[in-house]
Each structure stands twice: as C-alpha cells, then as structure tokens.
Wavefront OBJ file of the C-alpha trace (Angstrom):
o trace
v 71.236 -217.550 204.370
v 70.820 -220.625 206.858
v 68.353 -223.497 205.657
v 66.637 -223.429 208.829
v 63.056 -221.832 208.802
v 62.739 -218.274 209.960
v 59.365 -217.074 211.013
v 57.896 -215.222 213.568
v 57.654 -217.108 217.341
v 54.115 -218.027 217.367
v 52.216 -221.362 218.152
v 50.337 -223.340 215.511
v 48.657 -226.858 214.516
v 47.855 -228.227 211.018
v 45.976 -231.543 210.548
v 45.127 -231.383 214.131
v 47.769 -234.022 214.637
v 51.530 -232.061 215.394
v 51.876 -229.023 217.500
v 54.673 -228.125 217.364
v 57.079 -224.357 218.613
v 58.247 -222.306 215.686
v 61.112 -220.780 216.584
v 61.846 -216.940 216.680
v 64.515 -216.038 213.844
v 64.874 -212.555 212.484
v 64.114 -211.929 209.047
v 63.714 -209.232 206.713
v 59.931 -209.345 206.591
v 59.297 -209.790 209.672
v 57.922 -206.792 211.518
v 59.416 -204.657 214.378
v 56.419 -204.749 217.016
v 54.955 -201.418 218.121
v 55.868 -199.774 221.319
v 52.235 -199.105 221.999
v 51.154 -200.742 225.016
v 50.701 -203.924 225.178
v 46.928 -203.501 226.805
v 45.824 -202.118 223.421
v 44.799 -203.451 219.812
v 48.401 -202.854 218.926
v 49.914 -205.752 220.555
v 47.841 -208.221 219.207
v 47.767 -206.559 215.903
v 51.634 -206.761 215.187
v 51.406 -210.433 216.398
v 49.046 -211.127 213.422
v 50.895 -208.864 210.951
v 54.206 -210.985 211.640
v 52.664 -214.291 211.284
v 50.868 -213.190 207.955
v 53.731 -211.392 206.355
v 55.312 -214.952 206.368
v 52.617 -217.502 206.180
v 49.826 -216.217 204.622
v 49.669 -217.435 200.998
v 48.910 -213.820 199.132
v 51.256 -212.174 201.692
v 52.459 -209.764 198.603
v 48.576 -208.196 198.834
v 49.120 -207.095 202.176
v 49.056 -203.519 202.866
v 51.901 -201.346 203.396
v 50.852 -200.206 206.234
v 48.125 -201.288 207.692
v 46.339 -199.862 210.998
v 47.172 -201.459 213.847
v 44.956 -199.825 216.240
v 42.235 -201.832 215.064
v 40.269 -204.148 216.764
v 41.618 -207.682 216.062
v 39.258 -208.344 213.889
v 38.751 -205.897 211.837
v 42.900 -205.666 211.709
v 42.857 -209.160 210.506
v 40.207 -208.422 207.807
v 41.912 -205.667 206.574
v 45.043 -207.475 205.433
v 42.997 -210.175 203.270
v 43.492 -210.093 199.683
v 39.870 -209.184 198.072
v 39.760 -212.933 196.425
v 40.085 -214.774 199.694
v 36.924 -215.928 201.130
v 38.531 -218.651 203.442
v 40.727 -216.778 206.189
v 39.110 -216.559 209.818
v 39.810 -215.132 213.281
v 38.206 -216.112 216.379
v 38.870 -214.320 219.691
v 39.752 -217.641 222.066
v 41.850 -219.640 219.997
v 40.628 -223.234 222.126
v 37.476 -221.978 220.412
v 38.867 -222.313 217.362
v 40.808 -225.707 217.809
v 37.618 -227.264 219.317
v 35.361 -226.145 216.445
v 38.005 -228.031 214.009
v 37.526 -231.194 216.037
v 33.680 -231.369 215.904
v 33.431 -229.790 219.272
v 30.361 -226.720 220.006
v 27.462 -225.294 222.151
v 24.234 -226.998 220.568
v 21.240 -228.443 220.862
v 22.609 -231.313 218.070
v 20.991 -230.875 214.625
v 21.883 -229.387 211.389
v 19.268 -227.743 209.249
v 18.646 -225.664 205.671
v 17.154 -222.585 205.765
v 14.049 -221.894 202.850
v 11.808 -219.140 201.992
v 8.774 -220.418 203.365
v 6.422 -219.011 200.387
v 7.104 -216.412 197.662
v 4.365 -214.694 199.117
v 5.618 -213.810 202.766
v 8.445 -213.059 204.047
v 8.548 -215.923 206.561
v 11.937 -218.366 206.721
v 12.017 -221.886 207.948
v 14.499 -224.047 209.295
v 14.163 -227.736 207.898
v 16.192 -230.551 209.786
v 18.558 -232.466 207.816
v 19.999 -234.727 211.019
v 20.215 -235.156 214.045
v 23.316 -236.064 216.160
v 23.081 -238.973 217.837
v 22.667 -238.730 222.260
v 22.246 -234.806 221.493
v 19.221 -232.621 223.478
v 17.314 -232.745 219.817
v 17.542 -236.290 219.684
v 16.470 -236.762 223.167
v 13.489 -234.360 222.371
v 12.105 -236.216 219.953
v 13.252 -234.167 216.774
v 13.563 -235.746 213.874
v 15.029 -235.067 210.151
v 12.403 -233.507 207.843
v 10.998 -231.475 210.683
v 10.595 -227.767 210.121
v 10.962 -225.034 212.725
v 9.095 -221.806 212.549
v 9.859 -220.024 215.409
v 12.493 -219.209 218.144
v 11.769 -217.773 221.521
v 8.212 -217.579 220.302
v 9.245 -215.121 217.591
v 8.493 -216.140 213.446
v 11.553 -216.207 211.356
v 11.414 -213.666 208.784
v 14.135 -212.681 206.563
v 15.094 -209.792 208.352
v 15.626 -211.090 211.809
v 16.234 -215.086 211.428
v 19.886 -214.407 211.154
v 19.284 -212.731 214.855
v 17.035 -215.399 216.256
v 19.256 -218.064 215.266
v 22.335 -216.283 217.214
v 20.286 -216.776 220.414
v 20.173 -220.758 219.768
v 23.654 -220.565 221.582
v 21.921 -220.584 224.656
v 18.834 -222.851 225.995
v 15.891 -221.785 223.438
v 12.393 -222.808 222.540
v 11.077 -223.229 219.382
v 7.921 -223.774 217.632
v 8.193 -226.574 214.660
v 6.034 -228.991 212.884
v 6.954 -232.424 212.480
v 7.523 -234.477 209.278
v 4.939 -237.633 209.177
v 6.365 -239.572 206.434
v 3.468 -242.176 206.716
v 1.311 -239.480 205.480
v 3.716 -237.724 203.606
v 2.190 -234.490 205.386
v 2.986 -231.917 208.154
v 1.416 -232.253 211.586
v 0.427 -229.950 213.605
v 2.788 -227.315 215.143
v 4.509 -228.175 218.189
v 6.270 -226.452 221.097
v 9.971 -227.615 222.191
v 12.198 -225.935 225.041
v 15.892 -227.119 223.857
v 18.901 -227.552 226.207
v 22.172 -226.559 224.789
v 25.424 -228.584 225.982
v 29.047 -228.602 224.850
v 28.201 -231.684 221.899
v 31.442 -233.525 220.555
v 30.549 -234.587 217.215
v 31.594 -237.869 215.648
v 31.978 -237.217 211.638
v 31.067 -241.097 210.976
v 27.678 -240.351 210.628
v 25.953 -243.463 209.100
v 27.400 -246.300 207.400
v 25.549 -249.148 206.024
v 25.036 -251.714 202.797
v 22.185 -252.064 200.264
v 21.461 -255.237 198.082
v 19.714 -253.775 194.925
v 19.620 -256.262 192.038
v 22.578 -258.015 192.374
v 25.042 -255.168 194.040
v 26.225 -254.600 197.056
v 26.062 -250.779 197.904
v 28.225 -249.364 200.834
v 26.650 -245.977 201.756
v 28.852 -244.076 204.022
v 27.659 -240.499 205.602
v 30.936 -238.393 206.653
v 29.879 -234.895 207.927
v 33.795 -233.565 208.442
v 36.998 -234.773 208.232
v 38.852 -234.584 211.996
v 41.229 -237.439 213.153
v 39.647 -237.665 216.953
v 37.844 -235.420 219.668
v 41.548 -233.666 220.265
v 44.560 -233.351 217.792
v 46.484 -236.075 219.653
v 43.543 -239.246 218.740
v 43.541 -240.733 215.843
v 39.885 -242.213 216.730
v 37.442 -241.094 214.187
v 40.173 -241.819 211.530
v 40.646 -245.531 213.261
v 36.468 -245.769 213.402
v 36.610 -244.962 209.314
v 39.093 -248.073 208.641
v 36.689 -250.003 210.501
v 33.968 -248.993 208.729
v 35.964 -249.617 205.485
v 37.063 -252.610 206.548
v 33.425 -254.028 207.244
v 32.658 -252.743 203.416
v 34.725 -254.843 202.278
v 33.835 -258.148 204.689
v 30.361 -257.804 203.438
v 31.877 -257.875 199.339
v 30.611 -254.349 198.516
v 30.307 -253.596 194.601
v 29.808 -250.222 195.117
v 30.026 -247.528 196.895
v 27.776 -244.400 197.726
v 30.042 -241.612 199.416
v 27.648 -238.901 200.987
v 29.693 -235.797 201.556
v 26.547 -233.596 200.854
v 26.781 -231.919 204.724
v 30.777 -231.947 204.665
v 32.100 -228.838 205.004
v 35.998 -229.994 204.903
v 38.778 -230.234 207.492
v 41.464 -232.205 207.933
v 43.836 -233.324 205.546
v 44.855 -236.261 207.119
v 41.484 -237.357 207.740
v 41.407 -236.789 204.140
v 44.273 -238.583 202.875
v 42.950 -241.473 205.169
v 39.486 -241.581 203.604
v 40.884 -241.716 200.211
v 43.423 -244.051 200.604
v 40.540 -246.339 201.790
v 38.440 -245.752 198.458
v 41.192 -245.143 195.477
v 41.789 -247.856 192.925
v 45.350 -249.262 192.941
v 46.384 -246.569 195.334
v 49.700 -247.199 197.396
v 52.420 -245.202 199.286
v 54.082 -244.403 195.957
v 51.088 -242.950 194.738
v 50.488 -239.142 194.220
v 48.139 -237.533 196.729
v 48.615 -234.002 196.454
v 51.232 -231.678 195.831
v 51.430 -228.137 197.669
v 52.276 -224.712 196.698
v 52.922 -221.929 199.730
v 54.026 -218.537 199.276
v 57.437 -217.910 197.167
v 59.118 -217.349 200.948
v 58.020 -220.784 202.650
v 58.233 -222.657 199.469
v 61.765 -221.247 199.079
v 63.051 -222.452 202.791
v 61.164 -226.015 202.817
v 63.196 -226.684 199.093
v 66.168 -225.404 200.619
v 65.720 -227.029 203.982
v 67.806 -230.475 204.072
v 65.539 -231.978 206.601
v 62.822 -231.519 204.418
v 63.186 -230.089 201.023
v 61.282 -230.644 198.106
v 60.095 -233.722 198.834
v 57.674 -232.219 201.463
v 55.643 -230.507 198.851
v 54.146 -234.056 197.601
v 51.727 -235.826 199.705
v 51.311 -239.911 199.038
v 48.180 -242.103 199.740
v 48.957 -244.641 202.425
v 48.602 -248.440 201.938
v 45.329 -249.871 203.793
v 44.287 -253.309 204.391
v 40.880 -252.035 204.102
v 41.271 -250.710 200.744
v 37.738 -250.903 198.631
v 38.917 -249.779 195.402
v 39.629 -252.772 193.434
v 35.979 -254.216 194.775
v 34.245 -251.511 193.174
v 32.604 -251.952 189.272
v 33.833 -249.764 186.765
v 36.633 -248.465 189.221
v 33.821 -245.703 190.097
v 32.469 -244.187 193.123
v 29.589 -242.227 193.240
v 29.953 -239.029 195.762
v 26.505 -237.022 196.453
v 27.706 -233.366 196.883
v 25.543 -229.740 197.907
v 27.014 -225.888 197.551
v 28.081 -227.107 201.151
v 30.649 -229.995 199.878
v 33.803 -228.034 200.016
v 37.466 -227.690 201.286
v 39.279 -231.435 202.161
v 35.570 -232.627 200.678
v 36.628 -231.095 196.917
v 40.597 -232.046 197.724
v 39.122 -235.908 198.255
v 37.346 -235.910 195.031
v 40.501 -233.714 193.040
v 42.740 -236.553 194.416
v 40.747 -239.349 193.659
v 40.309 -238.142 189.456
v 43.564 -239.247 188.900
v 43.070 -242.946 189.677
v 39.275 -243.396 189.659
v 35.789 -242.554 187.757
v 34.184 -240.036 190.683
v 30.622 -239.753 189.567
v 28.983 -236.901 191.845
v 25.265 -236.477 192.322
v 23.989 -233.275 193.514
v 24.519 -229.832 193.216
v 28.147 -228.195 192.324
v 30.568 -228.033 195.436
v 31.522 -224.956 197.265
v 34.887 -224.379 195.308
v 38.129 -224.344 197.600
v 41.479 -225.130 196.601
v 43.017 -223.720 199.554
v 44.232 -224.997 202.662
v 45.078 -222.765 206.191
v 46.355 -223.801 209.440
v 46.166 -222.337 213.060
v 48.081 -220.035 214.399
v 48.073 -218.766 218.045
v 50.069 -218.070 221.093
v 49.405 -220.840 223.692
v 50.953 -219.138 226.690
v 50.295 -215.751 226.148
v 47.768 -214.063 228.957
v 48.013 -210.904 226.547
v 47.092 -212.763 223.463
v 44.358 -215.025 223.502
v 43.534 -214.679 219.734
v 43.871 -217.616 217.035
v 43.767 -217.112 213.010
v 43.289 -219.922 210.333
v 44.895 -217.879 207.431
v 44.764 -219.512 203.960
v 48.879 -220.968 203.675
v 48.418 -222.968 200.583
v 46.976 -224.097 197.432
v 46.581 -227.834 196.403
v 46.758 -229.972 193.305
v 46.440 -233.409 192.602
v 48.812 -236.166 190.755
v 47.906 -234.257 187.435
v 48.866 -231.069 188.809
v 44.960 -230.230 188.546
v 43.810 -227.402 191.258
v 41.195 -226.037 188.496
v 37.949 -226.454 190.928
v 37.964 -222.712 192.841
v 34.289 -221.992 191.282
v 33.642 -225.861 192.802
v 32.806 -229.380 190.872
v 29.969 -229.762 188.692
v 27.781 -233.002 189.401
v 27.462 -235.618 186.616
v 23.669 -235.935 187.817
v 22.452 -232.073 188.974
v 19.677 -232.481 191.774
v 19.502 -229.355 193.979
v 18.112 -231.982 196.730
v 15.494 -229.015 198.009
v 12.201 -231.309 198.363
v 10.017 -230.597 201.307
v 10.037 -234.399 201.601
v 13.125 -235.633 203.524
v 13.329 -239.740 204.168
v 16.297 -240.532 206.645
v 19.447 -240.987 205.772
v 19.966 -244.476 204.254
v 16.048 -244.803 203.152
v 16.410 -246.218 199.572
v 13.336 -243.384 198.710
v 16.197 -240.811 200.074
v 16.536 -238.128 197.010
v 20.093 -238.269 196.391
v 20.933 -241.754 197.396
v 17.560 -243.291 195.431
v 19.665 -241.386 192.305
v 22.929 -243.258 193.386
v 21.026 -246.565 193.390
v 19.160 -246.021 190.104
v 22.436 -244.908 188.201
v 24.490 -248.123 189.818
v 21.462 -250.376 189.062
v 20.321 -249.001 185.662
v 16.586 -248.874 186.992
v 14.631 -246.009 187.580
v 14.843 -243.919 190.729
v 13.288 -244.605 193.368
v 12.725 -241.596 195.148
v 9.573 -239.704 195.370
v 10.760 -236.203 196.258
v 10.397 -234.940 192.728
v 6.285 -235.096 192.839
v 6.497 -232.637 196.344
v 7.282 -228.672 196.858
v 10.787 -227.715 196.307
v 12.172 -224.649 197.390
v 15.266 -222.265 197.191
v 17.898 -222.669 199.868
v 18.881 -219.191 201.512
v 21.369 -220.844 203.870
v 22.132 -223.433 206.603
v 23.595 -224.350 209.695
v 26.241 -225.770 208.731
v 28.109 -222.465 206.757
v 27.618 -220.737 210.143
v 29.919 -223.131 211.888
v 33.508 -221.891 211.949
v 34.835 -224.931 210.811
v 32.929 -225.059 207.908
v 34.762 -224.216 203.870
v 37.987 -225.608 205.571
v 40.887 -227.666 204.613
v 43.693 -227.641 207.564
v 46.820 -228.590 206.072
v 49.115 -231.157 207.736
v 52.218 -230.300 209.414
v 55.897 -229.999 208.753
v 57.959 -231.764 211.441
v 59.916 -229.049 213.047
v 60.758 -230.635 215.851
v 63.887 -232.454 213.606
v 64.677 -228.634 211.708
v 65.098 -227.014 214.955
v 66.727 -230.207 217.124
v 70.131 -229.976 215.096
l 1 2 3 4 5 6 7 8 9 10 11 12 13 14 15 16 17 18 19 20 21 22 23 24 25 26 27 28 29 30 31 32 33 34 35 36 37 38 39 40 41 42 43 44 45 46 47 48 49 50 51 52 53 54 55 56 57 58 59 60 61 62 63 64 65 66 67 68 69 70 71 72 73 74 75 76 77 78 79 80 81 82 83 84 85 86 87 88 89 90 91 92 93 94 95 96 97 98 99 100 101 102 103 104 105 106 107 108 109 110 111 112 113 114 115 116 117 118 119 120 121 122 123 124 125 126 127 128 129 130 131 132 133 134 135 136 137 138 139 140 141 142 143 144 145 146 147 148 149 150 151 152 153 154 155 156 157 158 159 160 161 162 163 164 165 166 167 168 169 170 171 172 173 174 175 176 177 178 179 180 181 182 183 184 185 186 187 188 189 190 191 192 193 194 195 196 197 198 199 200 201 202 203 204 205 206 207 208 209 210 211 212 213 214 215 216 217 218 219 220 221 222 223 224 225 226 227 228 229 230 231 232 233 234 235 236 237 238 239 240 241 242 243 244 245 246 247 248 249 250 251 252 253 254 255 256 257 258 259 260 261 262 263 264 265 266 267 268 269 270 271 272 273 274 275 276 277 278 279 280 281 282 283 284 285 286 287 288 289 290 291 292 293 294 295 296 297 298 299 300 301 302 303 304 305 306 307 308 309 310 311 312 313 314 315 316 317 318 319 320 321 322 323 324 325 326 327 328 329 330 331 332 333 334 335 336 337 338 339 340 341 342 343 344 345 346 347 348 349 350 351 352 353 354 355 356 357 358 359 360 361 362 363 364 365 366 367 368 369 370 371 372 373 374 375 376 377 378 379 380 381 382 383 384 385 386 387 388 389 390 391 392 393 394 395 396 397 398 399 400 401 402 403 404 405 406 407 408 409 410 411 412 413 414 415 416 417 418 419 420 421 422 423 424 425 426 427 428 429 430 431 432 433 434 435 436 437 438 439 440 441 442 443 444 445 446 447 448 449 450 451 452 453 454 455 456 457 458 459 460 461 462 463 464 465 466 467 468 469 470 471 472 473 474 475 476 477 478 479
C-alpha cells in the first residue's frame, strides 16, 4: 500500500489555519456514491458518509446500512456514536467557518438563563458581558442587567427557547438595569436592539491589579481563534502583546478567566499555553494526538508526516511569564461552559506547573474536530464538524471527559454582578484572596443565588469545540 493518504475528495480546514485539497484516491473503506438524482438528499448524504467513514474518530460505530434518503442533518445524526455529544453539521459551510472565527449575527452580548423564582415559571436572562462597539453597548446595556421580555412576551420555561431564536433579527427587550450604587435593580425599561454581523475579538479584557505586594495579571479570553479569518493571526498576535505587557509590568501572579470560553482553535490554545507554561520550550510536549486506526496508521506510515506528527510541542515565546509566577502556579476561573480548547490548555499545563481552578466543574471534552466542506460544489453547501481525534498531555493523561473539578468551588450564580476586572467580582475576588492569603473581597455571597438553566454561549455553534491543527498535505501530494 502506498504511504500517501487515501481519503474522499473534499475541502477541509483544521485549526482555522490551513485549507488544502484532499486528493480522491479509492480506498477499501470508501463508499460508492448513490446513483440517486444529485438534487436529492442522497447526493449530500453520500458525501457525508464517505468523509465520516474515513475521518470520524468512532468510524467503527457507524451503522452498516444508513438511510441515505434522510435530510442531511438527520442523516448526519444517524451516523453518530451514542457517546458523541460534540459533532455537528450546518447547511452553509461558510456560516460554520464564520462561527469558528467569532462571526455571528447578534446584538452583541452574552447571557445566562435562570428561573426567576421557584414560585413561577418565568425565565430571566442576565447579561454577563457586553461586546465592544456592538448595538448592545451603544444602547447602554451592561453586565448584570436582567432581560425579562423579548418582543413584548415574558420568557417562561415553555417559550424561552422560541423567543431567544427570534433574536437573530431586530427585536425589542424589556429589562431591569442593575444599579451597583444601590445594589438593586432599577425599574423596567423597554429597548429596541438591532442585529448586525458582528466580528468578536476573543481578547476581551486584560489589566493588572496590585494587592499586598503582588502584581496580578488578569486576562479574560472568551474563545480560541487565530484571527478574523482563517489566514489571519491578529488575535494571537494581540494575545502575545498582552503577555508582553504583563511581563513588562512585572506580574507575580496570573488569573486566566475562561469561564465564558467554550473552545476553538488548537493553534491558539498552544499559543496561550506557551505564554504561560513554566519552563516550556519548543522541546516540551504540548499534546499527543490519537486518531481512528485507519488515519493513525496512514499518518505513521507516511514519510512526510510519520509518528512525530502525533505529538505537538509548545512554542518558545519571549513573552512567556511562567518563570515570573509565584509557586509556578496559574489561577484559572472556570464554569460549566469552560470547554474543549480551554480544557486542553488546563490539561497541557498540568505537567509543568500548578493549575489552580476556581469556579464550577468544566464541561468535559477531550476530543477534537475538523471542518469538512466542498468549496466549489453548487450541489452541496453543507459543512460538518465531526470529532476525529482524542488528545493527551505530556504525561499521557486525558481523563477529563466529565470535566475538571475546581480546587475552589463557586457556582458564580449571584444575581449581583460586578464588572469583569472589578476586585469585588465573585471569582476574581476569590482568586485575589487565594493569591494574597486574605479574606475574599466580594460581597455576592450576601445576595440571592439562582440555578442556571442555560446560556447564550451554549447556543453558539462554535461552543464546545477543539478545532485540531492541520496536516500539511500539500507536501504529501507534491511528491
């Protein structure tokens, strides 16, 4: 057998960095396309099946005779392993790619959902952060404000999902502004919000805090993306500038806020971990990859790739702050939405330093995906994001499928929300207390706490994704 990869012809993108053409080579596992009319479901379904049989991590679990007449989304779901919570498909592949780069149609805020009271079925959406230069910021909304109505309809446990789906176009809200001076909610207001195609920068906030002879770097990072498009590294470059600033200011401690970070690019995860890890260099193992048997074997046998491809290393960074951190410790703020690439960073750093987590148990995703699509096929605009590999750290550890439990548990569900970066804010105040050995600086424990029932972050297609780095197939096929 030739060592060159054999797989179905398609476009794909890994790590949002590399887009290459995969050559069409006949393989024993390849499925012969149906002769059904190309206008029917079978045309797309057979494309889905060919790629899933080659790439899917659990390809041995695919049904023997799937129904290729189903609608593509239903057909894709019919192929998935019962334990797969993560693979997904989208009718327009460009929308899929945009979502991974932080582009979406929205008003510009994220929220968590709560039951208003145990005595009624009302649902409220509390804003957790506002995106810069968005319609929401222009309208004056801020973190902590509580939305009760959408398009003049009260949200309830039976209708909130339908109402929230209507926010993809212009809409109105009724909300109660949070007044931090009085620590109360002001009277309800009505506001019209416009929806735009918004490009979000994941580098949301960074600052330094001086407390008891400590200089604490605080960094809020909300998803992993290299730049505004797959060829850009602007966001990673900005991240490096942030850490260069931390280093210039002589930080002694670092608080990494990943509580709203549902994952994304492996490339950006490596970039972040390389800026934090104590003593890491380009010789230090960042992760080890495990594909299905077919893909794994062909990687190992390929002379251009080989077994070394299955191991990724850290990058030596001049702006690395690891040696500056007291006790070789990084503090990570987490939630149930901290997932995928966020968990990869936590797992990758553990062999090299102490990772002290504050918040809630993370989501639990130790597997990665790729983007598969046909760029120039007018008969097939679908894009899919199937799981194709499992990741391990330098110690061979990948035991977080149920999430990482925090060292200090806090559900972060107080109804009183201080601004991110404010030393009174719940999780940041807990981190400062751990760093300085003083009592917590927050007051949220005195206020009502509620049970979360969801969030906007969970509703985003990009959430809970680790988008794996790409193989350089250009070298393979240029031989």
